[in-house]
MIDOSE-1310 file (N, C-alpha, C; in nm, 2 decimals, decimal comma, always signed):
residues 87
msey	+10,22/+6,53/-1,23/+10,28/+6,44/-1,14/+10,32/+6,54/-1,03; +10,31/+6,49/-0,90/+10,34/+6,57/-0,78/+10,50/+6,58/-0,77; +10,54/+6,69/-0,71/+10,69/+6,72/-0,68/+10,74/+6,64/-0,56; +10,65/+6,60/-0,48/+10,71/+6,52/-0,35/+10,63/+6,38/-0,36
lhyy	+10,70/+6,31/-0,29/+10,62/+6,15/-0,28/+10,50/+6,16/-0,20; +10,50/+6,25/-0,09/+10,40/+6,25/+0,02/+10,37/+6,39/+0,06; +10,24/+6,42/+0,08/+10,19/+6,56/+0,12/+10,12/+6,53/+0,25; +10,18/+6,61/+0,35/+10,12/+6,62/+0,48/+10,07/+6,76/+0,52
ilfq	+9,92/+6,75/+0,58/+9,86/+6,87/+0,62/+9,91/+6,88/+0,78; +9,97/+6,99/+0,82/+10,02/+6,99/+0,96/+9,91/+7,08/+1,04; +9,89/+7,06/+1,15/+9,78/+7,11/+1,25/+9,84/+7,16/+1,39; +9,78/+7,27/+1,44/+9,82/+7,31/+1,59/+9,77/+7,20/+1,68
nhtd	+9,66/+7,13/+1,66/+9,61/+7,04/+1,75/+9,52/+6,93/+1,68; +9,50/+6,83/+1,77/+9,42/+6,71/+1,71/+9,28/+6,75/+1,67; +9,21/+6,84/+1,74/+9,09/+6,88/+1,70/+9,07/+6,94/+1,57; +9,17/+7,01/+1,52/+9,17/+7,08/+1,40/+9,19/+6,97/+1,29
atam	+9,27/+6,87/+1,33/+9,31/+6,76/+1,23/+9,19/+6,68/+1,20; +9,12/+6,65/+1,31/+8,99/+6,56/+1,31/+8,88/+6,63/+1,22; +8,87/+6,76/+1,23/+8,76/+6,85/+1,16/+8,80/+6,84/+1,01; +8,93/+6,85/+0,98/+8,96/+6,86/+0,83/+8,95/+6,70/+0,78
yrsl	+8,99/+6,61/+0,85/+8,97/+6,47/+0,80/+8,83/+6,44/+0,78; +8,72/+6,48/+0,87/+8,60/+6,45/+0,85/+8,54/+6,53/+0,71; +8,58/+6,64/+0,71/+8,55/+6,72/+0,60/+8,59/+6,65/+0,46; +8,72/+6,62/+0,45/+8,77/+6,56/+0,33/+8,71/+6,43/+0,31
kgkg	+8,70/+6,34/+0,40/+8,63/+6,21/+0,37/+8,48/+6,22/+0,33; +8,42/+6,33/+0,41/+8,26/+6,36/+0,37/+8,26/+6,38/+0,21; +8,37/+6,45/+0,16/+8,37/+6,48/+0,03/+8,42/+6,36/-0,07; +8,45/+6,25/-0,01/+8,51/+6,13/-0,09/+8,66/+6,16/-0,12
myaq	+8,72/+6,23/-0,05/+8,86/+6,26/-0,09/+8,95/+6,18/+0,00; +9,07/+6,15/-0,06/+9,17/+6,08/+0,02/+9,22/+6,15/+0,13; +9,23/+6,09/+0,25/+9,30/+6,15/+0,37/+9,33/+6,04/+0,47; +9,46/+6,05/+0,52/+9,50/+5,93/+0,61/+9,54/+6,00/+0,73
ispt	+9,50/+5,97/+0,84/+9,56/+6,02/+0,97/+9,68/+5,95/+0,99; +9,80/+6,05/+1,02/+9,93/+5,99/+1,03/+10,01/+6,07/+1,13; +10,10/+6,00/+1,19/+10,21/+6,10/+1,28/+10,27/+6,21/+1,19; +10,29/+6,30/+1,26/+10,37/+6,42/+1,17/+10,52/+6,36/+1,15
prel	+10,56/+6,38/+1,05/+10,71/+6,35/+1,04/+10,79/+6,45/+1,10; +10,89/+6,42/+1,19/+10,96/+6,51/+1,26/+11,05/+6,59/+1,16; +11,07/+6,56/+1,03/+11,13/+6,65/+0,95/+11,07/+6,76/+0,91; +10,91/+6,76/+0,93/+10,85/+6,87/+0,89/+10,81/+6,97/+1,03
svcc	+10,79/+6,90/+1,13/+10,75/+6,98/+1,24/+10,75/+6,90/+1,36; +10,74/+6,98/+1,48/+10,74/+6,91/+1,61/+10,61/+6,97/+1,69; +10,52/+7,00/+1,60/+10,40/+7,06/+1,65/+10,31/+6,94/+1,69; +10,18/+6,97/+1,66/+10,08/+6,85/+1,71/+10,13/+6,74/+1,63
gvsl	+10,12/+6,62/+1,71/+10,17/+6,48/+1,66/+10,09/+6,42/+1,55; +9,98/+6,48/+1,52/+9,89/+6,42/+1,42/+9,89/+6,51/+1,28; +9,90/+6,45/+1,18/+9,89/+6,52/+1,05/+9,79/+6,44/+0,95; +9,77/+6,48/+0,84/+9,68/+6,41/+0,73/+9,78/+6,41/+0,62
lvhg	+9,79/+6,28/+0,58/+9,85/+6,23/+0,44/+9,76/+6,25/+0,35; +9,78/+6,33/+0,24/+9,70/+6,35/+0,12/+9,77/+6,33/+0,00; +9,69/+6,34/-0,11/+9,74/+6,33/-0,24/+9,78/+6,47/-0,29; +9,90/+6,47/-0,35/+9,95/+6,61/-0,40/+9,86/+6,68/-0,51
edve	+9,79/+6,59/-0,58/+9,69/+6,66/-0,68/+9,57/+6,72/-0,61; +9,55/+6,69/-0,49/+9,44/+6,75/-0,41/+9,47/+6,86/-0,34; +9,59/+6,90/-0,32/+9,64/+7,02/-0,24/+9,56/+7,15/-0,25; +9,55/+7,18/-0,38/+9,48/+7,31/-0,42/+9,34/+7,30/-0,37
kike	+9,27/+7,20/-0,40/+9,12/+7,17/-0,37/+9,11/+7,18/-0,21; +9,21/+7,12/-0,15/+9,20/+7,12/+0,01/+9,21/+7,25/+0,05; +9,30/+7,34/-0,01/+9,31/+7,48/+0,04/+9,17/+7,56/+0,02; +9,11/+7,53/-0,09/+8,98/+7,59/-0,12/+8,88/+7,55/+0,00
iage	+8,88/+7,42/+0,01/+8,77/+7,35/+0,10/+8,79/+7,43/+0,24; +8,94/+7,42/+0,30/+8,95/+7,48/+0,42/+8,93/+7,63/+0,42; +8,93/+7,70/+0,31/+8,89/+7,85/+0,32/+8,74/+7,85/+0,33; +8,67/+7,77/+0,26/+8,52/+7,78/+0,25/+8,47/+7,73/+0,38
enla	+8,53/+7,64/+0,45/+8,46/+7,58/+0,58/+8,54/+7,63/+0,69; +8,62/+7,72/+0,67/+8,70/+7,78/+0,79/+8,77/+7,68/+0,88; +8,84/+7,58/+0,81/+8,91/+7,48/+0,86/+9,06/+7,52/+0,89; +9,11/+7,50/+1,01/+9,23/+7,56/+1,05/+9,35/+7,45/+1,03
ylqi	+9,46/+7,50/+0,98/+9,59/+7,41/+0,95/+9,70/+7,50/+0,95; +9,81/+7,45/+0,99/+9,93/+7,53/+0,98/+9,99/+7,54/+0,85; +10,00/+7,43/+0,78/+10,07/+7,43/+0,65/+10,06/+7,28/+0,57; +10,08/+7,29/+0,45/+10,07/+7,17/+0,37/+10,20/+7,15/+0,32
sgln	+10,28/+7,05/+0,33/+10,42/+7,04/+0,33/+10,44/+6,91/+0,24; +10,52/+6,91/+0,15/+10,56/+6,78/+0,08/+10,70/+6,72/+0,14; +10,71/+6,59/+0,13/+10,83/+6,54/+0,18/+10,86/+6,41/+0,11; +10,98/+6,39/+0,07/+11,03/+6,25/+0,01/+11,08/+6,16/+0,09
ntfd	+10,99/+6,11/+0,18/+11,03/+6,02/+0,30/+10,98/+5,87/+0,24; +11,03/+5,78/+0,31/+11,01/+5,65/+0,30/+10,89/+5,62/+0,38; +10,78/+5,59/+0,30/+10,65/+5,56/+0,38/+10,64/+5,41/+0,44; +10,60/+5,40/+0,57/+10,60/+5,29/+0,64/+10,45/+5,28/+0,68
ntrh	+10,36/+5,19/+0,61/+10,23/+5,19/+0,64/+10,20/+5,14/+0,78; +10,30/+5,06/+0,84/+10,27/+5,01/+0,98/+10,29/+5,13/+1,07; +10,38/+5,23/+1,04/+10,42/+5,34/+1,14/+10,33/+5,46/+1,11; +10,31/+5,50/+0,97/+10,25/+5,62/+0,95/+10,11/+5,60/+0,94
kyg	+10,05/+5,52/+1,02/+9,89/+5,51/+1,00/+9,84/+5,49/+1,15; +9,73/+5,55/+1,18/+9,66/+5,52/+1,31/+9,55/+5,43/+1,27; +9,54/+5,33/+1,35/+9,42/+5,23/+1,33/+9,30/+5,29/+1,33
């Protein structure tokens, strides 16, 4: 079981977030584009919400494919699917 309720991948910019999103989705992995929770960062406003059990695999993929990200952080926040999701 994961330590946190939600895991977010934080990025320097939207381009890096989009590249990671496409890679993970192309591999059949769960990734949801989400606003970056202010509790974690005031960097790029876009983050990816991922499953905690996928974090190590995501790090491997990022290294293999040279995908840039700032950090992967867990947060025990209340998730509002109407706010934390881009259409």
